[in-house]
C-alpha positions as CSV (number, residue, x, y, z in Angstrom):
1,M,87.0,89.9,105.0
2,I,89.5,86.7,104.2
3,W,90.2,88.6,100.7
4,L,90.7,91.6,101.5
5,E,93.4,90.5,104.0
6,R,95.2,88.1,101.2
7,N,94.9,90.9,98.6
8,R,95.5,93.9,101.3
9,E,98.7,95.5,100.0
10,E,97.6,94.9,96.2
11,Y,94.2,96.5,97.0
12,R,95.7,99.3,98.8
13,A,98.3,99.9,96.2
14,S,96.0,100.0,93.4
15,K,94.6,102.9,91.3
16,R,92.0,101.0,89.3
17,K,90.2,98.4,91.5
18,I,87.8,97.5,88.9
19,D,90.0,94.1,88.2
20,L,90.6,92.8,91.7
21,L,86.7,94.1,92.3
22,E,85.8,91.4,89.3
23,Q,87.7,88.9,90.8
24,L,86.5,89.2,93.9
25,G,82.7,88.6,92.5
26,E,83.9,85.5,90.2
27,E,85.2,83.9,93.5
28,M,82.1,85.1,95.6
29,A,79.8,83.7,92.4
30,T,82.1,80.4,92.4
31,N,81.3,80.0,96.2
32,G,77.4,80.8,95.2
33,I,76.9,83.8,96.0
34,Y,75.1,85.3,93.2
35,G,73.3,88.5,92.3
36,L,76.0,91.3,93.3
37,T,77.4,94.0,90.8
38,I,81.4,95.4,90.9
39,N,79.4,98.4,92.2
40,S,77.7,97.2,95.2
41,I,80.4,95.2,96.3
42,R,82.2,98.3,96.0
43,S,79.9,100.4,97.7
44,Q,80.0,97.3,100.2
45,I,83.5,97.5,101.3
46,S,83.6,101.3,101.3
47,R,81.1,101.3,103.6
48,L,83.3,98.9,105.9
49,K,86.0,101.7,105.1
50,H,83.5,104.0,106.6
51,G,82.7,102.4,109.6
52,V,86.2,101.4,110.4
53,Q,87.4,104.8,110.0
54,A,84.4,105.9,112.1
55,K,85.5,103.7,115.1
56,A,89.3,104.4,114.9
57,E,88.2,108.7,115.1
58,G,86.9,107.7,118.6
59,G,83.4,106.3,117.2
60,K,81.7,103.6,119.7
61,C,79.3,100.5,118.3
62,A,77.5,99.0,121.0
63,S,78.4,95.2,119.7
64,K,81.8,93.8,121.0
65,D,81.9,91.9,118.3
66,V,81.4,94.8,115.8
67,N,84.4,96.5,117.6
68,A,86.9,93.9,117.3
69,Y,85.7,93.1,113.6
70,Y,86.5,97.2,112.9
71,D,90.0,96.5,114.3
72,R,90.9,94.0,112.5
73,L,89.7,95.7,109.5
74,L,92.0,99.1,110.4
75,D,95.3,96.8,109.3
76,V,93.7,95.8,106.2
77,L,92.1,99.0,104.6
78,F,94.1,102.1,106.1
79,D,98.0,102.2,105.8
80,D,100.3,103.6,108.5
81,N,100.3,107.2,107.6
82,E,96.1,107.1,107.2
83,R,95.8,105.3,110.7
84,A,98.4,108.1,112.5
85,E,96.1,110.6,110.6
86,M,93.0,108.7,112.2
87,R,94.5,108.7,115.8
88,E,95.4,112.5,115.7
89,R,91.7,113.4,114.9
90,A,90.5,111.1,117.6
91,R,92.4,113.0,119.9
92,E,91.1,116.4,118.4
93,H,87.6,114.7,119.0
94,E,88.2,114.0,122.4
95,G,89.7,117.4,123.1
96,G,86.3,119.3,121.9
97,R,87.6,120.6,118.6
98,P,84.9,120.1,115.8
99,L,85.8,118.1,112.7
100,L,86.2,119.1,109.1
101,S,85.8,116.8,106.5
102,T,88.2,116.7,103.6
103,R,84.9,116.8,101.0
104,G,83.2,119.7,102.5
105,N,82.9,121.4,106.1
106,L,81.1,120.5,108.9
107,E,77.7,122.6,108.3
108,N,77.4,120.4,105.0
109,R,77.9,116.9,106.7
110,Q,75.2,118.3,109.3
111,A,73.1,118.7,106.6
112,R,73.6,115.6,105.6
113,T,73.0,114.0,108.8
114,T,69.8,115.4,109.5
115,R,68.7,114.4,105.9
116,S,69.5,111.1,107.1
117,K,67.3,111.4,110.0
118,A,64.2,112.3,107.6
119,P,61.4,109.9,107.5
120,R,62.6,106.9,105.7
121,E,59.8,107.2,103.0
122,L,61.2,110.4,101.9
123,Q,64.8,109.6,101.5
124,T,65.9,109.8,98.2
125,I,67.6,106.9,96.7
126,K,71.0,107.3,94.8
127,T,71.3,105.8,91.2
128,E,73.9,103.1,90.5
129,S,76.1,106.3,88.7
130,E,76.3,108.5,92.0
131,V,77.4,105.4,93.9
132,T,79.3,104.6,91.1
133,D,81.3,108.2,91.6
134,E,81.3,108.5,94.9
135,S,82.8,105.3,95.6
136,E,85.7,105.9,92.7
137,A,86.6,109.4,94.1
138,E,86.8,107.6,98.0
139,D,88.9,104.8,96.8
140,Q,91.5,106.5,94.9
141,G,91.8,109.8,97.6
142,T,94.5,110.2,99.0
143,A,93.2,111.3,102.1
144,A,90.6,109.1,104.0
145,R,87.6,110.7,105.0
146,P,87.2,111.7,108.6
147,L,84.1,111.3,109.9
148,S,82.7,112.3,113.3
149,A,80.2,109.7,115.7
150,A,77.1,111.6,114.5
151,N,78.0,110.4,111.3
152,F,79.1,107.2,112.5
153,Q,75.4,106.5,113.9
154,R,74.2,107.7,110.4
155,L,76.2,104.9,109.0
156,A,73.7,102.4,110.4
157,P,71.1,100.4,108.4
158,V,68.5,102.2,107.6
159,D,66.1,99.5,107.4
160,P,66.0,96.4,110.2
161,I,67.6,93.4,110.2
162,L,65.1,90.7,108.2
163,D,64.7,87.0,108.8
164,T,66.4,85.1,106.6
165,M,62.8,83.5,105.1
166,E,61.2,87.4,104.8
167,I,64.4,88.0,102.6
168,R,64.0,84.9,100.5
169,R,60.4,85.7,100.4
170,R,60.8,88.8,99.1
171,Y,63.6,87.5,97.2
172,E,61.2,85.3,94.9
173,L,58.4,87.8,95.1
174,L,60.5,90.4,93.4
175,S,62.0,88.2,91.0
176,A,58.5,86.9,89.8
177,R,57.3,90.1,89.2
178,Q,60.3,90.9,87.4
179,G,60.0,87.9,84.9
180,L,56.1,88.5,84.8
181,Q,57.5,92.5,83.4
182,S,59.9,91.2,81.0
183,Q,57.1,88.6,79.3
184,G,55.3,91.9,78.5
185,V,52.4,91.7,81.5
186,D,50.8,94.9,82.1
187,P,51.7,96.3,85.2
188,E,48.0,95.7,87.0
189,T,47.8,92.4,86.3
190,I,51.4,91.8,87.6
191,E,50.2,94.0,91.2
192,S,46.7,91.5,91.1
193,F,48.9,87.9,90.3
194,V,51.8,89.0,92.7
195,P,51.2,91.8,94.8
196,L,54.1,93.4,97.1
197,N,52.5,92.2,100.8
198,L,55.2,93.7,101.9
199,T,53.6,94.3,105.8
200,G,55.9,94.4,108.9
201,I,59.6,95.2,108.3
202,A,59.7,96.9,105.3
203,P,62.4,97.2,103.3
204,N,63.4,99.8,100.2
205,I,61.7,98.3,97.4
206,K,63.3,100.2,95.1
207,Q,66.7,99.6,96.4
208,F,65.8,95.7,96.9
209,E,64.6,95.7,92.8
210,D,67.8,97.4,91.7
211,K,69.6,95.0,93.4
212,Q,68.0,92.0,92.0
213,E,68.1,93.8,88.5
214,R,71.8,94.1,88.2
215,G,72.2,90.7,90.1
216,A,70.1,88.9,87.0
217,T,72.6,91.1,84.6
218,L,75.7,90.5,86.3
219,Q,75.0,86.3,85.8
220,N,73.9,87.6,82.1
221,C,77.1,89.0,81.7
222,K,79.1,85.9,82.9
223,M,77.0,83.4,81.0
224,E,77.1,85.6,77.7
225,R,81.0,86.3,78.3
226,S,82.0,83.1,76.8
227,I,80.1,84.1,73.7
228,V,82.3,86.0,71.6
229,S,80.6,87.7,68.3
230,P,82.7,86.6,65.0
231,V,84.7,88.8,63.1
232,R,85.1,89.2,59.4
233,R,88.8,88.7,58.8
234,V,90.4,91.2,55.8
235,A,93.7,89.6,53.9
236,L,94.4,93.5,52.9
237,E,95.0,94.5,56.2
238,L,97.7,92.2,56.7
239,A,101.3,92.8,56.7
240,P,103.0,91.0,53.9
241,E,105.0,88.8,56.1
242,D,102.1,88.1,58.2
243,L,100.0,87.6,54.3
244,Q,102.7,85.1,53.2
245,A,102.4,83.3,57.0
246,E,98.8,83.1,56.0
247,F,99.1,81.4,52.7
248,T,101.4,79.2,53.9
249,S,99.2,77.8,57.1
250,Y,95.9,77.6,54.4
251,G,98.4,75.8,51.9
252,I,97.5,78.2,49.6
253,T,100.9,77.9,47.3
254,V,99.8,78.1,43.8
255,G,99.0,81.2,41.6
256,D,99.4,84.7,41.1
257,A,99.2,87.1,43.8
258,N,95.9,88.5,43.0
259,A,94.7,84.7,42.7
260,R,95.9,84.0,46.2
261,L,94.5,86.5,48.1
262,A,91.2,86.0,46.4
263,A,91.7,82.3,47.8
264,L,92.7,83.2,51.0
265,H,89.5,85.9,51.1
266,D,87.4,82.8,50.0
267,K,88.7,81.1,53.2
268,Y,88.2,84.0,55.7
269,D,84.2,84.4,54.3
270,D,84.1,80.4,55.0
271,E,85.2,80.7,57.9
272,Y,83.4,83.9,59.1
273,D,80.1,82.8,57.7
274,T,80.7,78.9,60.2
275,A,81.7,81.2,63.1
276,V,78.2,83.5,62.3
277,V,76.3,79.7,62.3
278,E,78.1,78.8,65.5
279,Y,77.4,82.1,67.3
280,E,74.0,82.3,66.6
281,A,73.3,78.7,67.4
282,A,75.0,79.7,70.5
283,L,73.1,82.7,71.3
284,H,69.8,80.8,70.7
285,K,71.0,78.6,73.4
286,L,71.3,80.7,75.5
287,E,68.3,82.6,75.1
288,M,66.9,79.5,75.8
289,Q,68.2,78.8,78.7
290,K,67.4,82.1,80.2
291,T,63.6,81.6,79.0
292,K,64.1,78.1,80.7
293,Q,65.1,79.4,84.0
294,A,62.9,82.4,83.7
295,Y,59.9,79.7,83.1
296,Q,60.7,77.5,86.0
297,D,61.5,80.3,88.4
298,A,58.1,81.9,87.3
299,L,56.2,78.6,87.9
300,S,57.8,77.6,91.2
301,T,56.9,81.4,92.1
302,A,53.4,80.5,91.3
303,V,53.3,77.7,93.0
304,A,54.5,78.8,96.0
305,L,52.0,81.6,95.8
306,E,49.4,79.3,95.1
307,R,50.2,77.1,98.6
308,E,50.4,80.3,100.8
309,A,46.6,81.5,99.2
310,L,45.5,77.8,100.1
311,E,46.8,78.0,103.6
312,R,44.7,81.0,104.1
313,E,42.1,79.1,103.2
314,P,41.4,76.2,104.6
315,K,37.6,75.4,102.8
316,S,40.1,75.8,99.0
317,A,42.5,73.7,100.5
318,T,40.0,70.7,101.1
319,I,38.4,71.1,97.4
320,V,41.8,71.1,95.9
321,H,43.0,67.9,98.3
322,E,39.4,66.1,96.8
323,I,40.7,67.4,93.1
324,E,44.0,65.8,93.5
325,T,42.7,62.4,95.0
326,N,39.8,62.1,92.6
327,V,37.0,62.2,95.4
328,A,35.7,65.2,94.6
329,P,32.1,65.6,93.8
330,K,31.3,64.9,89.9
331,R,29.4,68.2,89.5
332,L,31.1,70.8,91.6
333,A,30.6,74.5,92.8
334,V,32.8,76.8,94.2
335,R,32.2,80.0,95.6
336,G,34.4,82.5,97.9
337,I,37.8,81.6,96.1
338,S,40.7,83.7,95.7
339,Q,42.5,84.3,92.5
340,L,45.4,82.4,93.8
341,A,43.8,79.6,95.2
342,C,41.4,79.3,92.1
343,C,44.8,79.0,90.0
344,A,46.1,75.8,92.7
345,L,42.5,74.3,91.8
346,L,42.5,74.8,88.0
347,R,45.9,73.2,88.5
348,A,44.8,70.3,90.4
349,M,41.9,70.2,87.6
350,R,44.5,69.1,85.0
351,H,45.2,65.6,85.7
352,N,41.2,64.9,87.5
353,T,39.2,62.1,86.0
354,N,36.0,62.5,88.1
355,V,34.6,65.8,88.2
356,I,32.3,66.4,84.7
357,S,31.0,70.0,85.7
358,L,32.9,72.4,87.2
359,D,30.9,76.0,88.4
360,L,33.3,78.8,89.0
361,S,30.5,81.7,89.0
362,N,30.0,84.8,91.4
363,N,33.9,84.2,92.0
364,A,35.1,87.8,91.2
365,L,37.6,86.4,89.1
366,T,40.0,88.3,86.8
367,D,42.5,87.7,83.8
368,V,45.0,86.5,86.8
369,I,42.9,83.0,85.9
370,G,43.1,83.2,82.1
371,V,46.1,81.5,81.3
372,A,45.6,78.6,84.0
373,I,41.9,77.8,82.5
374,G,43.6,77.4,79.1
375,N,46.2,75.0,80.9
376,M,43.5,73.3,82.6
377,L,41.4,72.7,79.6
378,T,44.5,71.4,77.5
379,G,45.2,69.0,80.1
380,N,41.8,67.9,81.6
381,K,40.1,64.7,79.4
382,K,37.2,64.5,81.8
383,L,35.5,67.7,82.1
384,Q,32.3,68.4,80.2
385,V,30.9,71.7,81.5
386,L,32.7,74.7,82.4
387,D,30.9,77.9,84.1
388,L,32.5,80.6,84.2
389,G,29.9,83.5,84.4
390,F,29.6,86.7,86.3
391,N,33.1,87.4,86.8
392,H,35.5,89.8,85.3
393,L,37.3,88.3,82.5
394,T,38.0,90.3,79.9
395,N,39.4,89.4,75.7
396,A,42.9,88.9,77.5
397,S,41.6,85.8,79.0
398,L,40.0,84.5,75.4
399,Q,43.5,84.1,74.0
400,S,44.3,81.0,76.3
401,I,40.9,79.7,76.2
402,G,40.6,79.7,72.8
403,E,43.6,78.1,72.1
404,A,42.7,75.8,74.6
405,L,39.5,74.5,72.8
406,R,41.3,73.8,69.7
407,A,42.8,70.7,71.3
408,N,40.3,69.8,74.1
409,T,37.8,67.4,72.5
410,V,35.7,66.2,75.7
411,L,33.9,69.9,76.8
412,T,30.2,70.2,76.0
413,S,29.7,73.4,77.3
414,L,31.0,76.7,78.3
415,V,29.2,79.5,80.0
416,L,31.1,83.0,79.8
417,N,28.0,84.8,80.7
418,S,27.9,88.2,82.3
419,N,31.8,88.8,81.3
420,P,33.1,91.5,79.4
421,V,35.3,89.1,77.5
422,F,34.0,90.5,74.2
423,Q,34.3,94.4,74.8
424,L,36.1,96.4,72.8
425,P,37.4,99.9,73.0
426,K,34.3,102.7,72.2
427,E,36.5,105.2,70.7
428,L,36.2,104.8,67.1
429,P,37.9,106.9,64.5
430,T,36.2,110.0,62.7
431,N,37.4,109.9,59.5
432,G,35.2,107.7,57.1
433,S,37.7,105.7,55.8
434,G,38.4,104.1,59.2
435,S,34.9,102.9,59.5
436,A,35.6,101.0,56.0
437,G,38.4,99.5,56.8
438,S,36.7,98.0,59.8
439,S,34.0,96.8,58.1
440,D,35.9,95.4,55.3
441,S,38.4,93.9,57.9
442,M,35.2,92.6,59.4
443,Q,34.2,90.9,56.4
444,S,37.0,88.6,56.4
445,G,36.9,87.9,59.9
446,S,40.7,89.2,60.3
447,P,42.0,92.0,62.6
448,S,45.0,92.7,60.7
449,K,43.1,95.4,58.9
450,L,41.3,97.0,61.9
451,P,42.1,100.4,63.4
452,P,45.2,100.8,65.6
453,H,42.7,101.3,68.7
454,L,40.8,98.1,67.8
455,A,43.3,96.1,66.2
456,A,45.1,95.0,70.2
457,A,42.0,94.1,72.0
458,F,41.0,92.1,68.9
459,A,43.6,90.2,68.2
460,H,42.5,88.7,71.8
461,V,39.3,87.5,70.3
462,V,40.8,85.9,67.2
463,P,41.7,82.7,68.7
464,F,38.7,82.1,70.4
465,T,36.5,82.7,67.0
466,D,39.4,80.2,65.1
467,A,38.6,77.5,68.0
468,I,35.0,78.0,67.4
469,V,35.9,76.9,63.9
470,A,38.3,73.6,64.5
471,N,36.4,72.7,67.7
472,N,33.9,69.9,67.4
473,S,32.7,69.2,71.1
474,L,31.4,72.0,72.1
475,T,27.4,72.3,71.8
476,C,26.4,74.8,74.2
477,L,27.7,78.5,74.5
478,N,26.7,81.3,76.6
479,L,27.9,84.4,75.6
480,F,25.2,86.7,77.3
481,N,26.2,90.2,78.0
482,T,29.7,89.5,77.2
483,G,30.0,93.1,75.3
484,I,29.7,91.7,71.6
485,A,29.4,94.9,69.4
486,H,28.9,95.2,65.6
487,E,32.8,94.1,64.7
488,V,32.8,91.1,67.5
489,G,29.3,90.0,66.3
490,R,30.7,89.7,62.6
491,S,33.5,87.6,63.6
492,L,31.2,85.2,65.5
493,A,28.7,85.2,62.9
494,H,31.8,84.0,60.2
495,A,33.5,81.7,62.9
496,L,29.6,80.1,63.7
497,A,29.0,79.7,59.8
498,K,32.1,77.2,59.6
499,N,31.4,75.5,62.8
500,T,29.6,72.0,62.6
501,S,29.0,71.1,66.4
502,L,27.4,74.5,68.0
503,I,23.6,74.3,68.5
504,T,22.7,76.5,71.1
505,V,24.4,79.6,71.5
506,E,23.0,82.6,73.8
507,I,24.0,85.9,72.4
508,S,21.1,88.4,73.9
509,G,22.3,91.1,75.8
510,N,24.9,92.2,73.4
511,T,25.0,94.7,70.7
512,L,24.7,93.2,67.0
513,N,23.8,93.7,63.4
514,Q,20.9,92.1,62.3
515,A,22.6,90.5,59.6
516,D,24.8,88.5,61.9
517,L,22.0,87.8,64.0
518,S,20.4,86.6,61.0
519,S,23.5,84.8,60.2
520,I,24.0,82.9,63.5
521,A,20.6,82.1,63.4
522,S,20.9,80.0,59.9
523,S,24.1,78.6,61.0
524,L,22.4,77.5,64.6
525,E,19.7,76.0,62.6
526,K,22.2,74.2,60.3
527,N,24.1,72.9,62.7
528,Q,20.5,71.7,64.6
529,A,19.3,70.5,61.7
530,L,22.3,68.2,61.2
531,F,22.2,67.7,64.8
532,F,18.7,66.0,64.6
533,K,19.5,64.2,61.7
534,A,22.2,63.1,63.3
535,E,19.9,62.2,66.4
536,E,17.7,60.6,63.9
537,K,20.3,58.3,62.3
538,S,21.6,57.8,65.5
539,A,18.4,56.7,66.8
540,Q,17.5,54.9,63.6
541,L,21.0,52.8,64.2
542,M,20.0,52.1,67.9
543,E,16.7,50.3,66.5
544,E,18.5,48.5,63.7
545,M,21.3,47.4,66.6
546,K,18.6,46.8,69.2
547,E,17.0,44.9,66.7
548,Q,19.9,43.1,65.5
549,A,21.1,42.6,69.2
550,H,17.4,41.0,69.8
551,Q,17.8,38.2,66.6
552,V,21.5,37.6,67.9
553,Q,19.7,36.9,71.5
554,V,16.9,35.2,70.0
555,E,19.6,33.1,68.1
556,K,21.6,32.5,71.2
557,E,18.9,31.1,73.4
558,K,17.9,28.8,70.4
559,E,21.4,27.6,70.3
560,A,21.4,27.4,73.8
561,K,18.2,25.4,73.7
562,R,19.6,22.5,71.1
563,I,22.6,22.3,72.9
564,A,20.8,21.6,76.0
565,D,18.6,19.4,74.5
566,A,21.5,17.6,73.2
567,E,23.2,17.5,76.3
568,W,19.9,16.3,77.9
569,H,19.6,13.2,75.4
570,D,22.8,12.8,75.6
571,G,22.5,12.4,79.4
572,N,19.8,10.2,79.2
573,A,21.6,7.8,76.7
574,R,24.5,7.6,78.7
575,K,22.4,7.1,81.7
576,R,20.5,4.0,79.6
577,A,23.7,2.9,78.8
578,E,25.0,2.6,82.0
579,I,21.6,1.0,83.1
580,R,22.3,-1.6,80.4
581,E,25.5,-2.3,81.8
582,A,24.8,-2.6,84.6
583,E,22.0,-5.0,84.1
584,E,24.2,-7.2,81.6
585,W,26.6,-7.2,84.8
586,E,24.0,-8.6,86.8
587,R,23.3,-11.1,84.6
588,A,26.4,-12.4,83.9
589,R,27.2,-12.4,87.7
590,R,23.7,-14.7,88.5
591,T,24.6,-16.8,85.4
592,A,28.4,-17.2,86.8
593,E,26.9,-17.7,90.6
594,A,24.3,-20.6,88.9
595,E,27.3,-22.1,87.0
596,V,29.6,-22.1,89.9
597,Q,26.8,-23.4,92.5
598,H,26.1,-25.9,89.6
599,L,29.9,-26.9,90.1
600,L,29.8,-27.0,93.3
601,T,26.5,-29.3,93.7
602,M,27.8,-31.7,91.1
603,E,31.4,-32.0,93.1
604,A,29.1,-32.6,96.0
605,E,27.4,-35.6,94.3
606,N,30.4,-36.8,93.0
607,K,32.1,-36.9,96.5
608,K,28.9,-38.4,97.7
609,Y,29.2,-41.2,94.7
610,L,32.5,-42.0,95.7
611,E,32.1,-42.4,99.5
612,R,29.0,-44.9,98.3
613,L,31.5,-46.5,96.1
614,E,34.1,-46.4,99.2
615,A,31.7,-48.1,101.2
616,E,30.3,-51.1,99.2
617,K,34.0,-52.1,98.0
618,K,35.0,-52.5,102.2
619,P,32.0,-55.5,103.1
620,A,32.8,-56.9,99.7
621,K,36.2,-57.2,100.4
622,G,35.3,-59.3,104.3
623,K,32.9,-61.5,102.5
624,G,35.9,-62.7,100.1
625,K,38.1,-63.6,103.1
626,K,36.2,-66.0,104.9
């Protein structure tokens, strides 16, 4: 609306409106509105124009906002003369006279109106070229197309207004289907993996898909618009003055005319080669960006679909949560799980570290989970046993499983029984040369020389047989009733002849040649002999290690006893030394006390002696005085 008001005069006066519409599309893309083509923008403006015209000619809308919106657009989309003509037709319509269209009579318009009232399922969808032609004729016409009130009712949307979340859900669903289709996935697989579950409000699917495809095309065109294909320049096509200017610009001033012309050609060739390299690099970068975006869109869509499936299956959601938090049982068996919920479970198993055995048998699983199985086996570093028996897996899943087995180093047992994973087409060529070619090609285990009706199916089997050769951890393989015929049996026999780890292979319930059976049995006997020899050697090494460990333990015990004895003797010696030291201290103390006592006694005796002498001196002095 704002753009039309800003460019009303230029839009009405222009006879070639495609440039203006391209400008409008770029502005909308800049504002974050993607997925619109020129034709869709032109069709939308045409529908607005028809609605405004019908309103001006006497039509009524139930919504006041729509009436105000149409009144505002009337001055934008029509000039004064056109508005006068519409008012005249409105007065004629009020007088009861029929309105005749400039594009046909009243009967034709009534027929179109009747056709618009047909059931929604029987309506014909116009192609993009038809919409373009009609919109061009309507935009470039000199007279506005008169519409009656009945025609105005026909302009109402065919489908009810969708909720925003519903539109987004359907957009993601259809985008995911287009991404899988562009990657070469067959329609049945797309339908089973991404079903069109459009219950309730059902829009026109074909129109919706065409709109998304046109939107993707417009985005790709914008991305590629900046990449210009290089053009080889030819010096002989230049005018003399331009040629002289080129000589000057490239600094070619030496030599005659032919030499300078050859030098200029060399310059042009170098520039062209450089431009070609840059162009190819830019195209490669653009292709990588497209691939990355497609992968991210497909991944986000797949994750969203898996979450929706888990919301519908609480039991499966609980199991997936336990796997993600590493609290699931070590030996986990799952039953009654859907395809998408199983994909979510396998996605959670990529980083699980406690489940060592996973049983997904008897769940009617199809090739939808084939890629998820391969991704899980590639990322998981703990799972040892995987049971996929009694499902509906075909040879399309073998490629992902085989590529994963080449990188997996922990899986020891794989169960594929009662799955037609090795089933090949039953039609065989009638000429003898075709059968001979099949036999010769099987001798080498290569599908390149197979008849065309077998080569495509056998191409899925080759990665699995190659993985059997490369894998060194797998010891048990259950292929009971998997549709193995003579061709696949021979290839499997060649693969097992080069394998060194498989010791148990269940292949009953299949059709194999006696020679292939003998070869497989011989290979298994060889592997079993190697296994038993390795087991014997391992047991011998275990005994030797136990003996060495026992000797080491005895030596440790002896050393510990020696150390204990030494410590005991050292302790006793310390105790005896302490006792002797204490006794010596005691004797020294007693000796010192005796000496001290002796000194005290002598001092007391000396004191008494002095006192006695003093007493004796006093009487002697008294006698002398007398």
